[in-house]
C-alpha positions in Angstrom: -0.1 0.0 -0.1 0.9 3.5 -0.9 -0.5 6.7 0.2 -1.6 8.7 -2.3 0.2 11.5 -1.2 2.2 12.8 2.2 -0.5 13.9 4.9 -1.8 17.4 4.8 -0.5 17.7 7.9 2.8 17.9 6.9 2.2 19.4 3.4 0.8 22.7 5.2 3.4 24.5 7.4 1.4 24.6 10.9 -1.5 22.4 10.1 0.0 19.6 12.1 0.5 21.9 15.1 -2.7 23.6 15.5 -4.3 20.4 15.5 -2.2 19.2 18.4 -3.1 22.5 20.4 -6.5 22.1 19.3 -6.2 18.4 21.2 -3.3 19.4 23.9 -6.5 21.7 25.2 -8.9 18.6 25.9 -6.8 16.5 28.0 -7.2 17.6 31.2 -11.3 18.1 31.1 -11.3 14.1 30.1 -9.8 11.1 31.4 -7.3 10.5 28.8 -8.5 6.5 28.4 -11.9 7.9 27.3 -10.6 10.2 25.0 -8.8 7.2 23.8 -11.7 5.2 23.1 -13.3 7.6 21.6 -10.6 7.9 19.4 -10.8 4.2 18.4 -14.3 4.2 17.8 -14.4 7.3 15.5 -11.6 5.5 13.7 -13.6 2.7 13.0 -16.9 4.1 12.4 -14.7 5.6 9.7 -12.0 3.3 8.2 -9.3 5.2 9.1 -6.5 2.1 10.2 -4.1 4.9 11.1 -5.8 6.2 13.6 -7.6 3.0 15.2 -4.1 1.4 15.6 -2.5 5.0 17.0 -5.3 5.1 19.4 -5.2 1.2 20.5 -1.7 1.9 21.1 -2.2 4.3 23.3 -4.9 2.5 25.2 -2.3 -0.5 25.7 0.6 2.3 26.7 -2.0 3.5 29.3 -2.8 -0.3 30.5 -6.0 -1.0 29.4 -6.5 -4.4 29.1 -7.1 -6.3 25.9 -10.9 -7.1 26.5 -11.4 -3.5 26.5 -9.8 -2.5 23.2 -10.5 -6.5 21.4 -14.5 -5.0 22.3 -14.8 -1.5 21.5 -16.8 -2.2 18.0 -19.3 -4.1 20.2 -19.1 -1.7 23.4 -23.1 -1.7 24.7 -23.0 -5.6 24.7 -20.0 -5.7 26.8 -19.5 -4.9 30.3 -16.5 -3.5 30.2 -17.1 -0.4 29.9 -18.3 2.7 32.5 -21.6 4.2 32.3 -19.5 7.9 31.5 -17.5 6.2 28.7 -20.4 4.9 27.3 -22.1 8.0 27.1 -18.9 9.0 25.5 -19.1 6.8 23.4 -22.6 7.1 22.2 -21.9 10.8 21.3 -19.2 10.2 19.4 -21.1 7.5 17.3 -23.6 10.4 17.1 -22.2 13.0 16.2 -19.2 10.7 13.6 -22.8 9.7 11.5 -24.6 13.0 11.5 -26.4 11.9 8.4 -27.7 8.8 10.2 -31.1 10.4 11.5 -33.3 13.3 11.6 -31.5 14.5 14.9 -28.0 12.8 14.6 -27.6 13.7 18.7 -30.2 12.8 20.3 -31.8 14.9 23.4 -31.2 11.3 24.9 -27.4 11.4 24.2 -27.0 14.9 25.3 -28.5 14.3 28.1 -26.7 11.2 29.2 -23.0 12.5 28.5 -24.3 15.5 30.3 -25.2 13.8 33.2 -21.7 12.3 33.5 -19.5 15.1 32.3 -19.1 19.0 33.2 -19.5 21.3 30.2 -16.1 21.9 30.3 -15.4 18.3 30.1 -18.3 18.0 27.3 -16.8 20.7 25.4 -13.5 18.8 25.4 -15.2 15.9 24.5 -17.1 17.8 21.6 -13.7 18.8 20.5 -12.1 15.2 20.5 -14.6 13.8 18.7 -14.5 16.5 15.9 -11.0 16.4 15.6 -10.7 12.5 15.6 -13.2 13.2 12.7 -10.9 15.7 10.8 -8.0 13.3 11.3 -9.9 10.4 10.2 -10.7 12.4 7.1 -7.4 13.8 6.1 -6.4 10.0 6.5 -9.0 8.2 4.4 -8.5 10.8 1.6 -5.1 10.1 1.1 -4.9 7.0 1.8 -2.6 6.9 5.0 -0.8 3.5 5.7 -0.7 2.7 9.2 2.5 0.9 10.5 5.2 1.1 13.4 6.2 4.6 12.9 3.1 5.7 14.5 4.4 5.0 18.0 6.7 7.7 17.5 3.3 9.9 17.6 2.0 8.6 20.8 
């Protein structure tokens, strides 16, 4: 496999740094493991191998169990996630699949997320989901290829 081009974040001066600045702003508001779970789930939905690989590796570095990582695509049917993580994952799915229903992010999904996260944390979570979708679109459009090279970025 060969990428179509070098990633736009490496060809446009300042692009990567800008995205990393946004990412950094979210880190203290929501547990890192929750953010990584969200990043993996969004990557799974969008078919972004780079993001799935990178964020699964990040979860392993955080000490997450194989069961929690391997079962993420079926998180609703497993006992491995907290209520807060489930709320974050539901929000991630709804926000990623905007055209799947008339009201993409239902009041039910939003209320459940609000039950577990403060407004600042919820803002960080929404930013993380949006940023994950941006990274996925950049990687998928340019057919970026995953591999051991991503270790340097986690």
